[in-house]
C-alpha positions in Angstrom: 0.0 0.0 0.0 1.3 3.5 -0.9 1.3 6.0 1.9 -0.5 9.1 0.7 -0.4 11.0 4.0 2.0 13.5 2.5 -0.7 14.5 0.1 -3.5 15.1 2.6 -3.9 18.8 3.3 -3.8 22.2 1.8 -1.2 22.7 -0.9 -1.0 26.2 -2.4 -0.1 26.5 -6.1 3.1 28.4 -6.0 3.2 31.9 -7.6 6.0 32.8 -10.0 8.4 35.3 -8.3 10.1 37.9 -10.5 12.6 40.6 -9.9 11.9 44.2 -11.0 13.2 43.4 -14.5 10.8 40.5 -14.9 13.3 37.7 -14.5 13.0 34.8 -12.0 14.1 35.9 -8.6 15.6 33.1 -6.5 15.6 35.3 -3.5 11.9 36.2 -3.7 11.0 32.6 -4.6 12.8 31.4 -1.4 11.1 34.1 0.7 7.7 33.2 -0.6 8.3 29.5 0.1 9.4 30.3 3.7 6.3 32.4 4.2 4.0 29.6 3.1 5.9 27.1 5.3 5.3 29.5 8.2 1.6 29.7 7.4 1.2 26.0 8.1 0.4 24.5 4.7 1.0 20.9 3.8 3.0 21.4 0.7 3.6 23.4 -2.5 2.6 22.8 -6.1 5.4 24.4 -8.1 5.5 25.7 -11.7 1.8 25.0 -12.5 -0.8 27.3 -13.9 -0.4 29.7 -11.0 3.3 29.6 -11.5 2.8 30.9 -15.1 4.5 27.9 -16.5 3.0 28.3 -19.9 4.9 31.5 -20.4 8.3 30.4 -19.0 11.2 28.5 -20.4 12.9 25.4 -19.1 15.6 27.3 -17.3 13.1 29.6 -15.6 11.3 26.6 -14.2 14.5 24.9 -13.1 15.5 28.0 -11.2 12.2 28.3 -9.5 12.2 24.7 -8.3 15.8 24.9 -7.2 15.1 27.9 -5.0 12.0 26.3 -3.5 13.8 23.0 -2.7 16.8 24.9 -1.2 14.5 26.9 1.0 11.9 24.3 2.2 12.8 20.9 0.7 12.2 18.2 3.2 10.0 20.4 5.3 7.0 20.5 3.0 5.6 18.2 0.4 6.7 19.5 -3.0 5.0 18.6 -6.2 6.7 19.9 -9.4 4.6 20.5 -12.4 6.9 19.6 -15.3 4.7 19.6 -18.4 5.7 21.5 -21.5 4.0 21.3 -24.8 6.6 18.8 -26.0 7.8 15.6 -24.5 11.6 16.3 -24.6 11.5 19.5 -22.5 9.0 17.8 -20.1 11.3 14.9 -19.6 14.2 17.3 -18.9 12.2 19.0 -16.2 11.0 15.6 -14.8 14.6 14.3 -14.4 15.7 17.6 -12.9 12.9 17.6 -10.4 13.7 14.0 -9.4 17.4 15.0 -8.9 16.3 17.7 -6.4 14.3 15.2 -4.4 10.7 16.4 -5.0 7.9 14.2 -3.6 6.1 14.0 -7.0 6.0 15.4 -10.5 2.8 16.4 -12.3 1.7 17.1 -15.8 -1.2 18.5 -17.8 -1.9 16.8 -21.1 -0.4 18.3 -24.3 -2.4 21.3 -25.5 -3.3 22.8 -28.9 -3.5 19.6 -31.1 -6.4 17.3 -30.1 -4.4 14.1 -29.7 -5.9 10.6 -29.3 -5.8 9.1 -25.9 -3.0 6.7 -26.8 -0.8 9.7 -27.6 -1.7 11.4 -24.3 -0.9 8.2 -22.3 2.4 7.9 -24.1 3.3 11.5 -23.3 2.5 11.1 -19.6 4.3 7.7 -19.4 7.4 9.1 -21.2 7.5 12.0 -18.7 7.1 9.5 -15.8 9.9 7.3 -17.2 12.3 10.3 -17.0 11.7 10.3 -13.2 11.3 6.6 -12.5 11.7 6.8 -8.7 9.2 9.7 -8.3 5.4 9.7 -7.9 3.4 11.0 -10.9 0.3 13.2 -10.5 -2.1 13.6 -13.5 -3.4 17.1 -13.8 -6.9 17.1 -15.2 -8.0 20.6 -16.2 -10.1 20.1 -19.3 -11.6 23.6 -19.5 -8.1 25.0 -20.2 -6.1 22.0 -21.6 -8.9 21.0 -24.0 -8.5 17.4 -23.1 -10.4 15.6 -20.3 -9.2 12.6 -18.3 -11.7 10.0 -19.3 -12.1 6.8 -17.4 -10.6 4.7 -20.2 -7.5 7.0 -20.2 -7.4 6.9 -16.4 -7.5 3.1 -16.3 -4.7 3.0 -18.9 -2.5 5.4 -16.8 -3.1 3.3 -13.6 -1.1 0.5 -15.3 1.9 2.8 -14.5 2.9 2.0 -10.9 4.3 5.5 -10.4 0.9 7.2 -11.0 -0.1 8.1 -7.5 -2.8 10.7 -7.9 -4.9 13.1 -9.9 -5.1 16.9 -9.4 -8.7 17.2 -10.5 -9.7 20.7 -11.7 -12.7 19.7 -13.7 -15.9 21.3 -12.4 -18.1 18.2 -11.8 -17.4 17.2 -8.2 -18.4 13.6 -9.1 -15.1 13.2 -11.0 -13.4 13.2 -7.6 -15.6 10.3 -6.5 -15.0 8.4 -9.7 -11.2 8.8 -9.7 -11.0 7.9 -6.0 -13.2 4.8 -6.4 -11.1 3.6 -9.4 -7.7 4.5 -7.9 -8.3 3.0 -4.5 -7.6 4.1 -0.9 -3.9 4.5 -1.6 -4.5 6.8 -4.5 -4.5 10.5 -3.9 -7.2 12.7 -5.4 -6.8 16.5 -5.0 -9.6 19.0 -5.3 -8.7 21.6 -7.8 -11.4 24.3 -8.1 -10.9 26.6 -5.2 -14.6 27.6 -5.2 -15.7 24.0 -4.5 -13.3 22.9 -1.8 -16.0 22.1 0.7 -17.8 20.0 -1.9 -14.6 18.3 -3.1 -13.6 17.3 0.5 -17.2 16.1 1.2 -17.2 13.7 -1.7 -13.8 12.2 -0.9 -10.8 14.4 -2.0 -7.7 13.6 0.1 -6.1 17.0 -0.3 -6.5 20.2 -2.2 -4.3 22.2 -4.6 -5.5 25.8 -5.4 -4.4 28.9 -7.1 -5.8 31.3 -4.5 -4.6 29.4 -1.4 -1.4 31.4 -1.2 -3.2 34.8 -0.8 -5.4 33.6 2.0 -4.0 30.3 3.4 -5.6 30.8 6.8 -9.1 30.5 5.4 -8.5 27.4 3.4 -6.7 25.7 6.2 -9.7 26.4 8.4 -12.0 24.9 5.8 -9.9 21.8 5.5 -9.8 21.3 9.3 -13.5 21.8 9.7 -14.4 19.4 6.8 -12.1 16.7 8.1 -13.9 17.0 11.4 -17.3 16.7 9.6 -18.3 20.3 10.5 -19.5 21.2 7.0 -22.1 23.7 8.3 -19.2 25.8 9.8 -17.0 25.4 6.7 -19.7 26.5 4.2 -19.7 30.2 5.2 -15.9 30.4 4.9 -16.2 28.9 1.4 -18.7 31.6 0.5 -16.3 34.3 1.8 -13.5 32.8 -0.2 -15.7 32.8 -3.3 -16.6 36.4 -2.9 -12.9 37.3 -2.5 -12.0 35.3 -5.7 -14.7 37.2 -7.6 -13.2 40.5 -6.4 -9.7 39.4 -7.4 -11.0 38.6 -10.9 -12.6 42.0 -11.3 -9.5 44.1 -11.7 -7.8 45.4 -14.8 -4.8 43.2 -14.1 -4.9 39.4 -14.3 -6.0 37.6 -11.2 -2.4 36.6 -10.4 -1.2 40.2 -10.7 -4.0 41.2 -8.3 -3.1 38.4 -5.9 0.6 39.4 -5.9 -0.4 43.1 -5.2 -2.6 42.0 -2.3 0.1 39.8 -0.8 2.6 42.7 -0.9 0.0 45.0 0.7 -1.0 42.5 3.5 2.4 40.8 4.2 5.1 43.0 2.7 6.4 40.0 0.7 7.2 41.2 -2.9 6.7 38.6 -5.7 7.0 41.0 -8.7 4.5 41.3 -11.5 3.3 38.8 -14.1 4.8 37.7 -17.3 3.3 38.8 -20.6 0.9 38.2 -22.2 -0.7 38.2 -18.7 -1.7 41.8 -17.9 -0.2 43.5 -14.8 -2.2 45.7 -12.5 -2.9 49.3 -13.4 -3.2 52.4 -11.2 -7.0 52.1 -11.3 -6.7 48.7 -9.6 -5.5 50.3 -6.3 -8.9 50.6 -4.7 -9.8 47.0 -5.7 -6.5 45.7 -4.3 -7.3 47.4 -1.0 -10.8 46.1 -1.0 -9.5 42.5 -1.5 -7.0 42.8 1.3 -9.7 44.2 3.6 -12.1 41.3 2.7 -9.4 38.7 3.5 -8.5 40.4 6.8 -12.2 40.6 7.8 -12.8 36.9 6.9 -9.7 35.8 8.9 -10.9 37.8 11.9 -14.4 36.3 11.7 -13.6 32.7 11.0 -10.1 32.0 12.2 
């Protein structure tokens, strides 16, 4: 039986950290990792969507993961998202992640071309083969990747003994139930959509990986603890508060991750830089919205935590 205890808990999707010139900042990356460690999260999901991986090169992603592992490796569960839109670069990142001692690697399916499932399985298995001693997490996010993890594809991937979990970001909560039932008790299923954390945990998710966890970890940690205790009536209003905050973060001129980084700097003093083009950074007119989001988070923490 595989021990999935290291995957049970709140795992923020790690934000890309840039210097003032827009390059990867190892110093800011390490500082952000240390901050999240101090917040009490279970682990970090590095170089995924929230890490702007689609707009970064292989060396950028290596530098980020190296800085994270140097700062908190061995003290937190670290899952490295290694998918690129080609197998060769993905395999390079997978081998690099294994050499650093990450707990798991993860990958979305290839995007743009609509590949048959046999090609997607080969892509994932080739990536896994480049890190043969490391757990592999399938990242299912069909609304962005354009490819869904079907049950036939899932069963094919389960033939690979390194496949240890699914980060499920599809909107139907039932998918969590189906993947958990098919994968078994020693298979980890993560809730992906932040807006449905309570529902995902109620239906059987082991842990949760989310793009807004980093800006308000206290609230999601409280939701997780309450749900694990079966106190869903108490967790529900916190979920509602988080959803209202997410809506406000998405209402700025800047992209949500630009807004999040501005809110983090305002609330904590930790500077993460901007976002990488073609993502849109914040504008002066976002100032009031950023202050509003920070106030909403502070009020929710005071009320629920």
